N, CA and C atoms as an extended XYZ file, in Angstrom:
249
Properties=species:S:1:pos:R:3:atomname:S:1:resname:S:1:resid:I:1 pbc="F F F"
N         0.868       -1.035       -0.477 N   UNK     1
C        -0.224       -0.087        0.190 CA  UNK     1
C         1.063        1.168       -0.193 C   UNK     1
N         0.512        2.200       -0.948 N   UNK     2
C         1.501        3.541       -1.055 CA  UNK     2
C         1.119        4.371       -0.016 C   UNK     2
N         1.843        4.963        0.315 N   UNK     3
C         1.599        6.242        1.321 CA  UNK     3
C         0.474        7.310        0.326 C   UNK     3
N        -0.610        7.969        1.431 N   UNK     4
C        -0.946        8.964        0.632 CA  UNK     4
C        -0.250       10.299        0.624 C   UNK     4
N        -0.286       11.324       -0.637 N   UNK     5
C         0.780       12.340       -0.702 CA  UNK     5
C        -0.336       13.647       -0.867 C   UNK     5
N         0.654       14.685        0.113 N   UNK     6
C        -0.269       15.808        0.484 CA  UNK     6
C         0.901       16.835       -0.202 C   UNK     6
N         0.783       17.761       -0.794 N   UNK     7
C         1.560       18.576       -1.509 CA  UNK     7
C         1.006       19.705       -1.088 C   UNK     7
N         2.175       20.882       -0.336 N   UNK     8
C         2.025       21.815       -0.017 CA  UNK     8
C         2.826       22.812       -0.230 C   UNK     8
N         2.132       24.061       -0.571 N   UNK     9
C         2.864       25.231       -1.276 CA  UNK     9
C         2.746       26.321       -0.075 C   UNK     9
N         3.906       27.048        0.100 N   UNK    10
C         3.831       28.111        0.924 CA  UNK    10
C         4.163       29.335        0.532 C   UNK    10
N         3.521       30.437        0.558 N   UNK    11
C         3.823       31.543       -0.066 CA  UNK    11
C         4.866       32.400        0.828 C   UNK    11
N         6.166       32.872        0.071 N   UNK    12
C         7.298       33.088        1.122 CA  UNK    12
C         7.643       34.766        0.620 C   UNK    12
N         7.186       35.432        0.017 N   UNK    13
C         6.580       36.774       -0.658 CA  UNK    13
C         6.991       37.460        0.660 C   UNK    13
N         7.507       38.640        0.302 N   UNK    14
C         7.605       39.981        1.452 CA  UNK    14
C         6.293       39.778        2.248 C   UNK    14
N         5.293       39.956        1.692 N   UNK    15
C         4.284       40.343        2.698 CA  UNK    15
C         3.842       39.306        3.665 C   UNK    15
N         3.732       38.090        3.009 N   UNK    16
C         3.241       36.835        3.428 CA  UNK    16
C         4.298       36.538        4.363 C   UNK    16
N         5.518       36.685        3.909 N   UNK    17
C         6.735       36.203        5.137 CA  UNK    17
C         6.566       37.128        6.338 C   UNK    17
N         6.434       38.704        6.147 N   UNK    18
C         5.922       39.674        7.362 CA  UNK    18
C         5.011       39.167        8.085 C   UNK    18
N         4.202       38.599        7.423 N   UNK    19
C         3.025       38.246        8.630 CA  UNK    19
C         2.865       36.843        9.249 C   UNK    19
N         4.207       36.198        8.969 N   UNK    20
C         4.577       34.907        9.651 CA  UNK    20
C         4.687       33.756        8.940 C   UNK    20
N         4.499       33.887        7.654 N   UNK    21
C         4.964       32.392        6.509 CA  UNK    21
C         5.966       31.613        7.304 C   UNK    21
N         7.334       32.450        7.809 N   UNK    22
C         8.349       31.465        8.296 CA  UNK    22
C         8.003       30.757        9.426 C   UNK    22
N         7.465       31.541       10.023 N   UNK    23
C         7.070       30.764       11.565 CA  UNK    23
C         6.178       29.363       11.359 C   UNK    23
N         5.320       29.517        9.953 N   UNK    24
C         5.201       28.467        9.826 CA  UNK    24
C         5.643       27.275        9.192 C   UNK    24
N         6.489       27.468        7.920 N   UNK    25
C         7.378       27.293        7.908 CA  UNK    25
C         8.281       25.804        9.042 C   UNK    25
N         8.693       26.603        9.866 N   UNK    26
C         9.412       26.089       11.068 CA  UNK    26
C         8.690       25.358       11.676 C   UNK    26
N         7.132       25.553       11.884 N   UNK    27
C         6.346       24.554       12.566 CA  UNK    27
C         6.187       23.357       11.942 C   UNK    27
N         5.893       23.322       10.132 N   UNK    28
C         5.756       22.376        9.782 CA  UNK    28
C         6.958       21.302        9.738 C   UNK    28
N         8.054       22.069        9.610 N   UNK    29
C         9.595       21.060        9.844 CA  UNK    29
C         9.192       20.587       10.985 C   UNK    29
N         9.056       20.924       12.155 N   UNK    30
C         9.131       20.219       13.600 CA  UNK    30
C         7.814       19.222       13.452 C   UNK    30
N         6.932       19.702       13.072 N   UNK    31
C         5.502       18.888       13.300 CA  UNK    31
C         5.584       17.736       12.151 C   UNK    31
N         5.811       18.061       11.073 N   UNK    32
C         5.265       16.948       10.215 CA  UNK    32
C         5.769       15.221       10.649 C   UNK    32
N         6.665       15.166       10.845 N   UNK    33
C         7.236       14.017       10.913 CA  UNK    33
C         6.814       13.486       11.923 C   UNK    33
N         6.368       14.424       13.104 N   UNK    34
C         6.129       13.581       14.335 CA  UNK    34
C         4.496       13.273       13.869 C   UNK    34
N         3.691       14.212       13.649 N   UNK    35
C         2.451       13.970       13.397 CA  UNK    35
C         1.529       13.496       12.123 C   UNK    35
N         2.569       13.178       11.033 N   UNK    36
C         1.896       12.756       10.006 CA  UNK    36
C         2.979       11.686        9.362 C   UNK    36
N         3.322       10.985       10.146 N   UNK    37
C         4.237       10.015        9.368 CA  UNK    37
C         3.886        8.741        8.714 C   UNK    37
N         2.309        8.571        8.630 N   UNK    38
C         1.914        7.867        7.552 CA  UNK    38
C         1.555        8.455        5.957 C   UNK    38
N         1.986        9.602        5.932 N   UNK    39
C         1.710       10.463        4.609 CA  UNK    39
C         2.738       11.000        4.009 C   UNK    39
N         3.221       10.902        2.702 N   UNK    40
C         4.162       11.846        2.129 CA  UNK    40
C         3.474       13.152        1.898 C   UNK    40
N         4.525       14.271        2.356 N   UNK    41
C         4.189       15.332        2.521 CA  UNK    41
C         5.279       16.483        1.847 C   UNK    41
N         4.678       16.803        0.540 N   UNK    42
C         5.747       17.665        0.208 CA  UNK    42
C         5.715       19.053        0.452 C   UNK    42
N         6.683       19.994        0.804 N   UNK    43
C         6.652       21.234        1.459 CA  UNK    43
C         7.759       22.143        0.254 C   UNK    43
N         7.252       23.100       -0.072 N   UNK    44
C         7.752       23.817       -1.314 CA  UNK    44
C         7.493       25.458       -0.973 C   UNK    44
N         8.211       26.543       -1.408 N   UNK    45
C         7.755       27.684       -0.934 CA  UNK    45
C         7.751       28.031       -2.457 C   UNK    45
N         6.624       28.999       -2.307 N   UNK    46
C         6.534       29.974       -3.750 CA  UNK    46
C         6.426       31.405       -3.590 C   UNK    46
N         6.530       32.116       -4.501 N   UNK    47
C         6.400       33.619       -4.524 CA  UNK    47
C         4.781       33.859       -4.703 C   UNK    47
N         4.566       35.366       -4.652 N   UNK    48
C         3.226       35.866       -4.728 CA  UNK    48
C         2.109       34.886       -5.518 C   UNK    48
N         1.191       35.013       -4.324 N   UNK    49
C        -0.286       34.108       -5.143 CA  UNK    49
C        -1.165       35.176       -5.257 C   UNK    49
N        -0.702       36.520       -5.350 N   UNK    50
C        -1.518       37.993       -5.665 CA  UNK    50
C        -2.710       38.008       -4.530 C   UNK    50
N        -2.780       37.667       -3.135 N   UNK    51
C        -3.720       37.370       -2.118 CA  UNK    51
C        -2.582       38.170       -1.293 C   UNK    51
N        -1.865       39.467       -1.283 N   UNK    52
C        -0.914       39.518       -0.580 CA  UNK    52
C        -1.785       40.206        1.025 C   UNK    52
N        -2.865       41.022        1.001 N   UNK    53
C        -3.880       41.428        1.895 CA  UNK    53
C        -4.459       40.324        2.876 C   UNK    53
N        -4.392       38.726        2.205 N   UNK    54
C        -4.807       38.317        2.800 CA  UNK    54
C        -3.698       36.678        3.375 C   UNK    54
N        -2.888       37.228        3.242 N   UNK    55
C        -1.747       36.735        3.896 CA  UNK    55
C        -1.326       35.960        5.465 C   UNK    55
N        -0.583       35.168        5.762 N   UNK    56
C        -0.514       34.088        4.718 CA  UNK    56
C        -0.902       33.257        3.934 C   UNK    56
N        -0.235       32.941        2.991 N   UNK    57
C        -1.231       31.889        2.065 CA  UNK    57
C        -0.426       30.723        1.774 C   UNK    57
N        -1.355       29.612        1.604 N   UNK    58
C        -0.847       28.161        1.245 CA  UNK    58
C        -1.901       27.512        0.635 C   UNK    58
N        -1.194       26.805       -0.115 N   UNK    59
C        -1.820       26.188       -0.988 CA  UNK    59
C        -1.552       24.660       -0.761 C   UNK    59
N        -2.692       23.902       -0.585 N   UNK    60
C        -2.465       22.273       -0.200 CA  UNK    60
C        -3.275       21.648       -1.294 C   UNK    60
N        -2.757       20.762       -1.710 N   UNK    61
C        -2.748       20.292       -3.255 CA  UNK    61
C        -3.365       21.494       -4.268 C   UNK    61
N        -4.493       21.112       -4.414 N   UNK    62
C        -5.125       22.165       -5.341 CA  UNK    62
C        -5.987       23.392       -4.658 C   UNK    62
N        -6.195       23.379       -3.235 N   UNK    63
C        -6.850       24.328       -2.923 CA  UNK    63
C        -6.205       25.463       -2.023 C   UNK    63
N        -6.173       26.801       -2.412 N   UNK    64
C        -6.376       27.838       -1.610 CA  UNK    64
C        -6.608       28.031       -0.137 C   UNK    64
N        -5.667       28.628        0.644 N   UNK    65
C        -6.165       29.018        1.806 CA  UNK    65
C        -5.434       30.371        2.362 C   UNK    65
N        -6.147       31.037        2.702 N   UNK    66
C        -5.620       32.577        3.490 CA  UNK    66
C        -5.622       32.651        4.704 C   UNK    66
N        -4.909       33.821        5.356 N   UNK    67
C        -4.608       33.824        6.799 CA  UNK    67
C        -4.299       32.456        7.144 C   UNK    67
N        -3.471       31.733        7.081 N   UNK    68
C        -3.173       30.823        7.759 CA  UNK    68
C        -2.090       30.970        8.734 C   UNK    68
N        -2.436       30.106        9.823 N   UNK    69
C        -1.097       30.449       11.025 CA  UNK    69
C        -0.741       29.499       11.392 C   UNK    69
N         0.294       28.730       12.353 N   UNK    70
C         0.384       28.029       13.124 CA  UNK    70
C        -0.554       27.386       13.525 C   UNK    70
N        -1.442       28.222       14.436 N   UNK    71
C        -2.638       27.798       14.991 CA  UNK    71
C        -4.016       26.756       13.883 C   UNK    71
N        -3.837       26.936       12.513 N   UNK    72
C        -4.855       26.535       11.993 CA  UNK    72
C        -4.074       25.617       10.959 C   UNK    72
N        -3.034       25.409       10.650 N   UNK    73
C        -2.142       24.676        9.739 CA  UNK    73
C        -2.252       23.210        9.621 C   UNK    73
N        -2.512       22.671       10.746 N   UNK    74
C        -2.844       20.966       10.901 CA  UNK    74
C        -4.081       21.034       10.517 C   UNK    74
N        -4.727       22.090       11.135 N   UNK    75
C        -6.523       21.468       11.141 CA  UNK    75
C        -6.952       21.422        9.218 C   UNK    75
N        -6.229       22.236        8.717 N   UNK    76
C        -6.107       22.706        6.921 CA  UNK    76
C        -5.702       20.896        6.521 C   UNK    76
N        -4.443       20.899        6.984 N   UNK    77
C        -3.968       19.904        6.389 CA  UNK    77
C        -4.885       18.216        6.517 C   UNK    77
N        -5.137       18.150        7.696 N   UNK    78
C        -6.073       17.383        8.272 CA  UNK    78
C        -6.999       16.977        7.528 C   UNK    78
N        -8.065       18.031        6.593 N   UNK    79
C        -8.972       18.654        5.873 CA  UNK    79
C        -8.645       17.150        4.652 C   UNK    79
N        -7.567       17.332        3.876 N   UNK    80
C        -6.853       16.590        2.884 CA  UNK    80
C        -6.506       15.196        2.838 C   UNK    80
N        -6.628       14.649        4.489 N   UNK    81
C        -6.077       13.252        4.796 CA  UNK    81
C        -7.310       12.094        4.317 C   UNK    81
N        -7.253       11.181        3.358 N   UNK    82
C        -8.504       10.323        3.653 CA  UNK    82
C        -8.763        9.591        4.642 C   UNK    82
N       -10.021        9.393        5.218 N   UNK    83
C        -9.972        8.391        5.836 CA  UNK    83
C       -10.238        6.758        6.119 C   UNK    83
């Protein structure tokens, strides 16, 4: 049985970065291996998604999320995990 795969793309543009996207990266790097060991997660940075006033912006698979924080990123990832 192959692992489920989730692709996470995090905006690291200046506006999102100043609103905390760097903290989300640190949080994910620390927590991903501990909490999601059954799932293959690809984490990469990107530049502007043209929603600078709504940042930090995260794209999980094909869905774009705004106003993401370390408080809500785990629940957003859980929405993409099959039961």
